Structure formats: C-alpha cells, structure tokens
Residue, then its C-alpha position, 0 to 999 in steps of 0.5 A: m203439659i209439662l212438654n207445653v211448658l218446657t216448649s215455651t221455655k227458651t233457654l236450656t237452663g230454664r227447661l232443665a229447671v222446669f223439668f227437674g222442678a216437674m220431676a221433683v213434685i212428682v217424686s215428692v208427691f209419691t214419696y209422701i204418699v208412700f210414707m203415709s201408706a207405710l206409717y198407717l200399715s205399720e201401725d195396723r201390723v203392730g196392732e194386729r201382732r199385739i192382739l195376737i199376743d193378747r189373744n194367747y194370754a186370754v186363751e190361757q185365762f179362759q182355760s184356767g176357768e175364767s169366763g165372760k169377759i176379762r181385762i187383759d191390760g188397760l187396752t184390751m178386753a177378751y170375751n168368750d161369750p159374744s153377749f158380752i161385747p158391747d152393742e156398737y162393736r157386735k155388728y162388726i163380728e156377727g157372722k165372722e168365725s176368724f178375723v183380725g182387723e181395726v173396726g170403727e171411726e175414730p176416736d171409737s175405733r178398736m183392733v178386733y180379734v175373732g177366733e175359737y179356742s178349745a178347752e176340755g174337748e170342746t171349742y168356744p168363741i174368743i173375741l178381743l177388742s183393743e183400744v189401739d187409737r190410744v198407742e197409735l199416732s194422734h192427729n197432731e202427731l201425724v200433722y207433725a210427721t207430715t210437716f217434717v216430711l214435706t219440709l225435709l223434701s222442700v229442703l232436699i229439692f231446693s237444694f238439689g235445685a240449686l245445685l242443678y242450676r249452678l251444674s247446668k250453668r256450668l255445663i252450657e257455659p262453653f256453649n254460651l261462650l261459642s255463641e257469643q264468639l260467633e256473634s262477636n266475631k262473625l265477620n272476623l273470619n281469622e279469629e278462632f273459637g275457644v273454650s276453657d280446658d275443663a269443658a266437656v269433650e263434646f264441646r272441645q270437638l265442637t269448637d274444633q269443627l267450627n274452627q275447621h269450618r271457619r278456616e275453609i270458609n275464609s279460604l273459600l271467601k279469600r279465593e272468591q276475592a282474589f278471583a274477583r280482584y284478578s279477573s277485574h284486573e285482567l278485564r281492563t286490558p281487553l276492554t282497553v283495547a277494545r275501547g281504543a279500537n273503537k275509538l280509531l273505528l270512530r275516526s274512519e269513514t263509516t256507514e250509518f249501520q257500522s256506526r250505530q253498531v260502533e255505538r253499540i260496542d261502545e255502550a257494552i264497553v261502558q257497561m263492561s268497565e261499570m261491571v268491572d269497577a262494581l266487582l272491584g269495589l264489592v271486593r274492597y267492601e269485603r276486605n274492610s267493610d267497617d272503613a268503607p266510606l259512607r256517601l249519599f246516594s243522590q237523585q242525580e245519581l239515581e237519574i243517571i242510572i235510569a238514563k243508562n237502562s232506559l233504552q228499552a223503555d223508549e222502544k216500548e214507550v214505557e214511562i218512567t217516574l221518579q219521586a225522590q223524597s229523601e237521599p240515603t246514606i250508604q256505602a255501596t260504590s256508584a258502580l254497584m248501584n248501577m249494577l244493583v238498580g239497573n237490574l231491577l229497573r230493566n226487569a220492571i221495563a222488560a215486564t211492562n208492555s205498557g204504562t209506567v215504571t215508578i221509582t221511589l227514593s226515601q231516606d230507608s228505601l228504594v221501591i220500583e213499581d211495575q204494571g206487568e202481569g206480576l209474579q206467577e209464583q212466589y219469589h225465591p232468590n235462586g228462581h228468578g234469573l241471574g239478575l235477581l240473584i245478583v241483586d239479592d246477593l248484593c243486598q245481603r252483603f250490604d245488610w240490606d233487606f230485598e223484597l219482590f211482591n205482587r201489587s194488589c192492582g196489578g204488576c209487581t214491587a221490587k223493594i230494597t230497604f237500607r239498614s241504618i248505617h249506625l245500626h249496621q256498623y254496631r252489628t259488625k263490631t259487636 
C-alpha cells in the first residue's frame, strides 16, 4: 500500500512526506498501544503489591484471634472462612490454593488474593478482596490521558513533519536548481551549472561532472561544426573544377553516349553542390538557431524537389501525386529540405514497383505515402539505411517529429510533423 502511494507520488518532497506520514502513524499507534498497556499493567502491579501488604496485616489479625471476616481499610476485606465471601466472587476462588489478580467486570471488579497462613501449628485459608476500581483511573481519566497522549503525538508529528518538509526542500533545492539550469540553458553549451556553496558535497560533485560533460559536448559539437564547415568549403574547389571541366566537355564534339555521361556528371555535381549547401546551412543554423530566418516552404519549392528526385519514378512508371493544402513556416534552408524530402521520396519510389506515391503538404506536416510492401519490422532510426538516419537527425535538429509506419491498406507512410515555430523559439529561450 505504502509502496503504491510512493510510486504514484511524483516529487521527491512528496514521497518523503508520504513516507514520513506513514511511519509517523505507525509509530503513533505503536506508542499509544505501549502507553495504554503500560498504564493498565502498572495499575495491576500496584494493586497486587497493595493487597500483599494488606495480607500481612490480615494474617496478624487472624493470628491474634480474629476470625471470619475483618475490614483492613475502606477498600479491603479479609476472610479466613470462604463461607463469608460474597457469592458473586466465590466462583473466582473455588479450587484455587494460591492466586493474586483482578477478577470481575467494572464497576464490580475486585483484586483477589488467595493463600494460606499458619496459626498454632494449623493451616488456614486467607482470602482478600480489594475494591481497586476506586483507586484506579476512571473512564473519564482514561479518556483525558488518551486525549493528552494523542494530542502530544499529533503536535510532535506535525512539528517534525513541517521540519522534515523544510529540510527536504532545502536538501533537494540544489537538484531543482540544476534541473532549472539544464532546462533553461540546454541550448547554451557555454553556460556552466552552479549550486550554492552550502550545498551537499554530492551535489557539488554532480555539478562538476555535469560541467565536465557539457564542456566535452561543447568541444565535440564545435569539432563537428568545424569539420562540416571546413569540409564543405574544401569540397567547393573540386566541385568547381569538375563543373568547369564538364562544361568544356559539353563544348567539344561528343557521341550520344558521351553526352549522356556528361549529363549524368553534371547532375551529380549539382546534387553534390546542394549537399554542400545543406551542410553549410545546417552549420549556420546550429551556430545561431534563434536568429535563423523564417521562410515559407512553398508548393513550388516542393515541386522542384519532386522533379529533381523523380527520375527513378519515370523509369518504373510510378505516378507521383502532390496535394498542397498549405505552406508551413520553417527555418530549414532549401538545400536542407531538398536533402530531407529527396531521401524520403527516393525511398518511397524505390519501395513501389507500381502504383502511386502521394505527397501531402499541410501547415504542420509533410506526409509521403507509397504503395510498396511496407516495413518488414518496426522502424528504428539506426536500422533503415543512411538516408533515413540523415532524415531523423535533421528532424531532431529542427525539433520536428519523424514517423515511419505501415499503412493499413498496404505500403508505408513517412510523416514529418513541423513544430510551431513560435513554440520552438519559446522552448529554446526558456
């Protein structure tokens, strides 16, 4: 039960409060039981000791010549003849040679002593009945005592609970501070984490480790950006040379076969140039994502991307249908969108032997549906080729959702959900 409540409680402070509350209730019940048991036991022991003292006095009186019954005091009667004992108590002593204890029900209960004494060489029975109820705590007094104990326990529980709550909040304050810093500075890798000087050693060690990991991530990201930037710039030179050489080939007399090869080379150069532009655009976005310009991903741009990547569709006689319902606002450059959509479109065409590939563009999503065989297993970003890995990585960088799943009527659906640009900017700044 307690474990279920702890599991359903989300915050650490709440879990500590629930745990302490449960333990406090258990301890309070145990303390109350022990207190009441000790109270009743103490009353019984005091009554037994008192009646033993009265027994000694009664023996002296009987040895002095008294007989039958005598009154020891206002509470206790002594008997050396069982026939004088009141009928309602006689049943408690019949057959007993030695006994000390309380019998009967309140308010007629009595402390009873049964034993023997010797007088002039003979043994006689001796019985004492004491009205212990008159000196024990009354019902009202027990209620008052119980109320006092429960009130005291409640005050202690409340006081310690309040103290524990404040202490737990203070103890986990560095953790909450680190969590807030992690959320607010998740895109600013140059900002280090920090906690107060009076924080626990474990939190300071955690802060140092987080800062160390952040520095390593920042260094790794800078190396990645530098590699992408430098490699993109370095690739421009051989691409320029290849483009120039290809143009010279076009000016010379070539056979039909050579002309087709020159065209293929030119297409490859264009694709490579667009890929370089995409890498440079991605580097610029990552360096300053907040200031990346907003633009519309238009139907015309999508049609150009389709035209560039539909060569295989023409060869397989696969029809491509475009349904442009709206034009979303994005930050990705044209080169990046060409790389992203081109990968998905080529995969859809490759998976479709015959039929239609449907592309639907709306304000918040881009959906590409094919009529192929569908996924043979559940989609995993690392398990379906480099193209989909690139798509998944690009979507993550722009905070978009990428899904790949089978259609109920056959084929596969690739869906990119564009996050609201205002929501995205808010999340990166807070």
